N, C-alpha and C positions, 0 to 999 in steps of 0.2 A: 504494500500500500504506500503510495507516494505521499509527499507532504501535503499536496493539494487535497488528495482524498481524505487524509487524516483531518484536515481543517473542516472539510464538508461534513464528515461524519460527526465531529465534535460539535459543529454548529447545529446540526439537526438534533443531536442529543440534548443540547442546551436550549433548544427552541429559539435560536437567534436567526433572523432572516438575513438573506444575502446582503441586501441594501443597508440594513442596520449595522451589520459587521463592517461593511465597507466605510460607512459614514464615521464610525468610531475610530477607524485607523487612518482616515483621511483619503479614502478611495471611493470611486463610483462603484455601483453595483456591477457594471460591465467589466471594469478592471478587476474587481474582486473575483468575478467569475472566471476570468482568464487565469488567475493564479490557481484557483481550485482545479481547473482543467489541465494544469501543467503547461500552459502556453507561455507563461512568464516565470522567470526564476525568482524565488522568494529569498530576500536578503535576511541576514540574521536579525537586523533591527526590526524589519516588518514582522518576522516570525515572533519576536518578543512582544510586539504590540498586540498581535492577534491572540497570543497565549494569554496576555493580561486581560483582554476583553472577554475571552471565553472562560477565564477563571481557572486555567490549568497551567501546570509548569511547562516551560518551553520544550522539555524532553518529550511531552505527550504528542508533539507535532512531528517527531522523527519518523522517517519512513520505516516500515517494517518489511521483513523478508516474506516473500510468498511462501506459504507453508508454515509460517509461524516461528522459524528458527531465528535466534538472535545471539545468545551466548556472550562470549567475551567481546566480539566485534560490536554488538549492540551497546554493551556497557561502555566500551571505549568511545564509540560515537557520541553517546550521551555526554560523557565528560568533556569531549572535544567541543561539542556544540556549546556547552556551558562556558568553556574557556573562550570561545569566539565572542559570545555575548559579553563576557566580562571585559574583554579587550576593547570592544566598542564602547562599553560604558565608561571605562577608564579614560579613553580619548575624549569622550563627551564631557566628562567631569573636568579634565584638564582645560578644555576650551572654555568651560564655564567658570574657570578659576577656582574650582573647589578642591582639586587634588591633582598631583602629577600623574600622567599616564604611565602605566607600567606593562611590561610584557614583551619579550623578544619577538621581532617581526617574523623570524623563521618559524617560531611555534605557531603563530597566527596562520601563516601560509600552509603549514603542514596540517593544521586543523581544518582549513578550508578544503584541502585535498581530500581528507577523510570524509567530510560531510558531502562533498561533491560525489564521491564514489558511492556513498550510502544512498544518494538520490538518483543513482544510475545515469549520471550525466556523462556526455562524451568527453573522455579525458584529452588533455593537450599534451604538451611536452613533459616527459617524465611523470605523467599521471596527474599533473596539476590542471585545474580547470582553465578553460580559455579566457575566463574573465578575471584571472588572478591579477593581471596588469591593472584593470579598472578598479578592483577592490583595493589594491595597494595605493593607487593614486588617490582614492577617496580619503585614505588615512593621511598620507603625506601632505596632500594639498590643503589640509585644514590649517596648516601653519601659515603664518603671515599676519597682516593687520586685520583687526576687526572693525567693521563699519560702525562709526559712532562711538568708538572706545579708544582711549589712549593706549599707546604701547603696541606690542605685537606678540604673537604666539610662536615660540621656537620649539620645533619638534626634533628630537634626537632619537631616531629609531636605532635599536640594537639588533644586529644581524649576525648570526653565527653561520658561516658558509659551510654547507655539508662537505666534509673532506677537504676544506679550504679551496673549493673549486669555484672560481669567479664566473665560470660559464654556466653554473647551475641556474635554473630559472629564477629563483628568489633573488640572489644578488644581481643577476643580469638585468632583470626588470627594474629592480631598485635603482640601479645605475642610470637607467633611462629617465627615471622620474625625478630623482633628487638632484640638487645642484652641487653635490660634492660628496666624497666619501673619505673617511679616515679609516685606513686598514691597519689592524694590529697584527704583529708578527710573533708567532710562537718562538721562533729562533731568537729574536731580540729579548723576549721575555726570559728565556732560559739563560741569556747572558747577563741578566740583571738590569736591563735597560728599562727605565720607567719614565714616561709611558712608552711601551714598545711599538711606536708608530713606524710602519713601513712607509717611508716617505715617497718611494718611487711609484708605487701603484696608487697612492692616495692622491686626491685631486680636489680642486675647487674651481667651478666654472665661473665664479663671481670674483675671484681674487684680483683680476686685473682692474676691476672697478673700485677697489679699496686700497690700492697701493700706489706709490709714486709721489711725485712732487705735490705738496699741499695736503697729503694724506698720511704717508709714513716718511719715506725718504727717497730721493732721486735714484739711489743705487739699489733700491729694493728688488725690482724685477730682474735686473742683470745679475745681481749677487745670487738671488734664488736660483736662476737658471744655471749659473756656473757651479754652484754648490751641488745641485742635483746631478749635473753632468759628471762632475769629478767623483761624486759618491758612486755613481753607476760604474764608471771606469775602474774605480778602486775595488769594488766588489768583484768585478770580472777578473781583475788581476789577482785577487786573493784566491779565487777558485783555481786559476792557473797555477798559483804557487803551491796549492795543496796537491795538485796533480803532477806538475813537472819539477817542483822544488824551487827554492828561492834563487838558485844560481841561474835559472832559465830566464829570469826577469831582468830588464834593464834598470839602471838606477832611477830613471823616471817612473817606471812601473812600480818600483818599490815605494817611491814617494806617494804614489796614488793609493797603494795598499795601506800605508801608514795614515794617509788622510781619511780613508774609510773607517779605520778603527777610531781615530780621534773624533770624527764626525758623530759616530754613534755614542761614544762615551761622553763627549762634552756638549754637543749640539742637541742631539735627540734626547739624551738622558737628562731630565730635569728633576726627577724625583717627585715628591708630593708636596714639598715645602717651598721650592724655588719660585720666585715671582719675577721673571725676567721680562724686561720691557722690550719693545720693538728695536729701539736704539741699541740696547745691549746685545740683542740677538744678531743684529746686522754687524756690529763691531766684532762679535765672536766669529761670525762667518768670515770676515776679512782675515782675522787671526788664523783661522784654519786654512784659508786659501794661501796664506803666506808659506805653508808647508811646500807648496808647489812652486816651480819656477814661474816667473811672470809670463814667460813665453807660452805657457800652457793655458793662460786665461784668455781664451779666444772668444768668449761670450760677453766680455766687458770692454767698454771703450777705453783706450789708453789714458785719456784725460781723467776718467773716473778712477782708474787704477792709481794714478799719481796722487789723486786727492785723498783716497781712503786707505791706501796701502799702509799697514802698520809702520810707524816711524822707527821702531826699534830694529826693523829688519831692512837692511840696505841691499837686499838681493835684487 
């Protein structure tokens, strides 16, 4: 029995007319009929409103297997549907300013997949429903300014990538929707780097609008690009060193490897107490870049190098 059939059955049992139920949940009788006939997908929020009107727990609307079997799958689906509802409620509470939203996004998406399977919907990539993108977008895009209210809502979703796979549907779709991602590294965490931010795959699509002259400092963009390029080269050289040995690397290659270590230990590693300003961070970046020969700084203009190069180093 589908969700729509369960609603119709409970409605008849409670003596509630189709139009009456629709009016109480904000729908026309025709729209309510389409939901009961399975012509439209019922969202978690709508299911919660219908259950409230009918005076039953939301679990009562769950589809049941033909033949009456349920067992562990039925119990798991009930708990998952409840978790979905709680996630939506926590987001709504945060928007209303009542409480912070909680709940990892990957758990929400996994729950959505289970409910979709229970409803016999056609699966998409890796079994997730085709509307996963739309559902995630409705959550993420609630962030921003509220009409007629001061301030704005900041949403920081937490996502655990299955097997650290960025191509998995959940992180892949999240990347399309959000304006940036901070990716944490298990390797850096094991090294004692806090926060263990993997700077190379992390990104911000809005950073260019918030840095530069009049906002941070004129050298911000160039320094950032040079630091990332040097760190990437340094990591590659460290991998070569582990395979071929230190003797196989040139003196410049060894300097890049040293830079990568210093970058992680001094630049990325801030601990939980350090409160470093943008100016201090940029100055630290120049200090780390001074490990390399000036000739290697190909992403920074010569006049900027002369202006910001550490004075204690005459290289």
